[in-house]
N, C-alpha and C positions, 0 to 999 in steps of 0.2 A: 504493500500500500504506500510506502514511503521509502525514500533513500536516506540512510543515516550516515552522516559523516562522524565517525567515531572519535573519541578523545585523542588528542595529539595529532589530529588529521588536518590541521589548518592549511598546510601546504597543498592539499588536494582539493581545496574548496572550489577553485575555478573549474576543474574537471568534474567534480561532483555536481556543480551547478549546471554545466552543459549536459550531463547525463540526465539530470532531473528535467530539464527542458525537453530533451529528446523523448523521454519516456512519459512525459506529462505527469510526473509524480512530485509531490512536495519534498523539499530537502530539509532535513532536520540536522542541525549541527550540535554535537556535544562539546561544549566549551569548558571542559573541566579545568584546564590550565591555560593561562595566557602565555603564549610563547615569548612575547615582549617582556612581560613581568618576570618570568622565570630567568631569562638570559640577562636582562639589563638591571632589574631591580633587586632580584633575589641572589642569584649566583654571581652576578656582576662580571660575567665573562665577556660581555659586550659593552663597549663604552657608550654611554648615553649621547645621542646626537650623531653617532657614526652612521655610515651607510648600512652596516649590518643591523644596527638598531632600527633604522627606518624600514628595512626589509621585514624584520620581525613584527614591527608595528602593523605593516600592511597585510601580513599573513593573518593576524588576528582581525583586523578591520574588514578584510574581504570575507572572511568566514562568517562573521556576524551580520554583514550587510547582504551577502548573497543568499543566505539561508532563508527559507520561508518561516522557519522557527528555530530558535536556539535554546538550549537548556544549560543552566548553571546551577551551582550547588547551594548558593545562599544569596540573600537579598543584596548585601554590599557588592558581591560579584556582579550581580545583574546591573546595578547602578554604574559600575565601572565600565562594563561593555557598552552600555548605552551612552554614557557621558564622554568617555575617552576614545572609544573605537567607533562610535557612530551607529550603534545598533538601534533599531526602531523599538520603542517601548512596548508595542503590542506584540512583538515577535520574540522577545527574550523572556523566558519563563524560569522560575525557580523549581527545581526538583531535587530534594536532598539526596545525597549519595545512597544512603541506606546500607544494608549489610545482608549477606547471605546467612540467615539465622539457622540454616541446617549445618553450616560449617562452623560458625562462631556462635557458641551457646555455652551456658554455664557447665563447667566440668568440676566434679568434686576433686579436691586436692588429694593426691595419693599419700603424701606424708606431710605432717604439720611442720611449720617453720618455727624455729626458736626466735627468729627476728621478723620484722615486717619488711618484706621485699618491695622496693620501689623500682619499677621497670619502665624503661623507655625502649621503643623499637622504631626504626624508620631511618630516613636519610640524615646524614650529617651535612646540613646546609644552613646558611644564615637564617632561613625562615623558621627552622625548627629550634634554634637557640639552645643547642646542647651545652654551650659554654655556661649559660645561666643555670642549667641543671647541675652541672659539676660544681659551680661555685656554691650553690645551695647545699650540695652534699658536703662541701668543706665546712660550712657553718654547722653541720650536724655531725661532724667527725667524732665528737666525744660521746655520742649516744651509742650504746651497745644494742639497742632494740631496733635498729634500722640498717638495712643494707641496700646498695644500689647496683642495678644491672643494666647495661646498655647493649643493645643489639642493632647492628646495621652497618652501613658503609656510606661513603660519600666524601666529598672534597674536604670537609672539615674534620674528618675523623683523626688524622695525624695530630692536628692542633689540639683536639679534645683530649687525646691520650697524653700529649705533652703537658697540657694544663693540669691534668690529674696528677702526673708525676711531680710537677713543680709545686703543687699544693700538698704533696705527701699523702695522697689518697690511695694507698696501696690496696685498700679493700674493695675498690670499685672494679667490677667485672666488665670487661669489654669483649663482646662476642660477635662473630661474623653473622651476616644475615642467613636466614634459613629459607627453604622453599615454602611457597605459600601454603601448601598442604600441611606443613609442620608448624605453622604459626600459632594455631589455637593451643597446642600443647605448651608452647612457650608462655603465652599469655596466662594460661591456667595456673602457673606457679606463682604469679604475682599477687601481692596484697593491695598495691596501689599502682595505677598506670599513669604515665605522664604524656601530655600532648605536646603542642608547639608553644614556644615562648620567645621566638625571635621577633624583634621589633622591625618588621618589614611590611610593605604594603600587601604582599601575598598572604602573610599570616593574618592580617586584619580582615581580608576580604573572603578568604576561602576556608575550607575545613579539610582535614585529612581523613583517609580511610580509618586510621587508628582510633579516631573518636568513636565511630560507630562500632568498630570491632571490639574495642575494650568494653564499651557499655553493653553490647549484646552478650558478652561473656560474663556479665555480672560483676565487673570490676569497678571500684570507685576510681574516678578519673579526675586529675587536676590538669587544667589547660589554661593557656593565656587568655586574659580577659579581652575579648574582641567584639566588634559589632556583629560579626558573622555568628559567633557562638551565641550571643544574646538574642539573635534573630530566630533561633531554633530551640534553645534550651533555657531552662530557668536555673541560674547558679544557686547552689545551696540545696537544690532539690534533685536535679538529674546528675549534676557534677559540681565540682568546685573550680573556681577561677582564681588566677593570680595575675597581677600586672605583668605586662611584657617586659622582658629583660631586667627583672627585679629579683635577684637571687635571695635577698633577705626575706621578701614577702613569700617567695616560694618555699623557703626553708620553714617559715612559720606555718604555712598551710600543711606541709608534709608532716611536721611535728604534731599538729592538731589532729590529723587523721590517724597517725600512728598511735596516739594516746587515747583514741576514742573508737574502739571496735564497733560499737553500736552505730555510730555515725557512718562508718564505712559500710556497714550492712544496709542502712537506710538508703544511702546513695546508690549502692550496687543494685538494690531491688528496683528503685525508681528509674535508674538509667536503663536497666535491662528491659523494663516494661515499656519505656518510651520507644525502644527499637522495634517492638513487635507490631 
């Protein structure tokens, strides 16, 4: 019935548009990630104002302008594609990412922890703010009731590991990413999951899969306080929020959850219910 331009497919938008016109089918573009934002604003591999930056801009702009309808994951993302890339307001719709709840679902822990495990998984990029998490861990270094585990890869991982060494955090575990099929088993061992805390435009406008996956598995989640989070969730009910790039505030929130198992349980139940 329709032609769908899948996520990360902006470079194919002109071809998709032509095929849609030939077949007389509407074109729907999934604009999960802005190429321009990722390359220029988040990873900063492309200099703002350069020819490459302009190319990335027009890949996003053509995708949202040529499509008969576009879908994004949160209201701030919708506003960005309309106001910055020229999308028509009637053609850009918000559909939250959601989660495969047959794959990500509560799993009883095989063995109890003697400490509260705080778990982050994902990419090491400025948008995720792993540095903030490590500095928060440093503020909690004298607590024997909390441990930290980081899983993933990315451009900032060497710097993250170096920061942990410089701060003397020998207890932090850094692990490589695992296949998608094995991810639920890794989340299942956590007591508290962490989202993104980088102070970047992408962090403020979008949401990661880890938000929905952690909640679907019944895990209390702490994430950066952003307009996109508040457009879909109620802080203090479905999850907890902490200011972006603020290690002190994050450390306080982690400590509060570590010390209050009942609060963790309430968050886990409400967050998991929200994903159903």
